[in-house]
C-alpha positions in Angstrom: -5.3 0.0 -9.7 -4.4 -1.5 -6.4 -1.9 0.2 -4.2 1.3 -1.7 -3.3 2.5 -2.2 0.2 5.2 0.5 -0.5 2.6 2.9 -1.6 0.5 2.3 1.5 3.6 2.9 3.7 4.4 6.1 1.7 0.9 7.3 2.3 1.1 6.6 6.1 4.5 8.3 6.4 3.6 11.3 4.3 6.9 10.8 2.4 8.7 8.0 0.6 10.4 5.6 3.0 14.2 5.4 3.1 16.1 2.9 1.0 16.4 0.5 4.0 12.7 -0.1 3.8 13.1 -1.5 0.3 14.8 -4.5 1.9 11.6 -5.5 3.6 9.2 -7.8 1.8 5.6 -6.7 1.0 4.2 -8.5 4.0 6.4 -6.6 6.4 5.8 -3.3 4.6 2.0 -3.9 4.8 2.3 -4.7 8.6 4.3 -1.5 9.2 1.8 0.6 7.3 -1.1 -0.9 9.2 0.7 -0.4 12.5 1.3 3.3 11.7 -2.3 3.8 10.7 -3.5 2.0 13.9 -1.2 4.2 16.0 -2.5 7.4 14.4 -6.1 6.3 15.0 -5.4 5.5 18.7 -3.7 8.8 19.1 -6.6 10.7 17.5 -9.0 8.8 19.7 -7.0 9.7 22.8 -6.9 13.3 21.9 -10.7 13.3 21.3 -11.2 11.8 24.8 -8.9 14.3 26.3 -10.7 17.2 24.6 -14.1 15.9 25.8 -12.8 15.4 29.3 -11.4 18.9 29.4 -14.9 20.3 28.6 -16.1 18.9 32.0 -14.3 21.8 33.6 -16.5 24.2 31.7 -19.9 25.0 33.2 -22.7 22.9 31.6 -24.5 25.8 30.2 -21.5 27.0 28.3 -20.2 23.6 27.0 -22.2 23.7 23.7 -20.9 27.1 22.6 -17.3 26.3 23.8 -17.3 23.0 21.9 -18.5 24.7 18.7 -15.8 27.4 19.1 -12.9 25.0 19.9 -13.8 22.0 17.8 -15.3 23.3 14.5 
């Protein structure tokens, strides 16, 4: 069974959207869900880059163990 645009938006929000969103057509709901997903992916990528950059402050010999401890 294919998910509707409203279902995709609900999944991205983690909760049902407010009634005002029901006024949007499926194309707009799909666009909004895709935009939210993309924003989350960009945020996660930025956090990953920041975490890796922060490891540069740890001495090279300790980076492996520190990475395993912090980022299991």
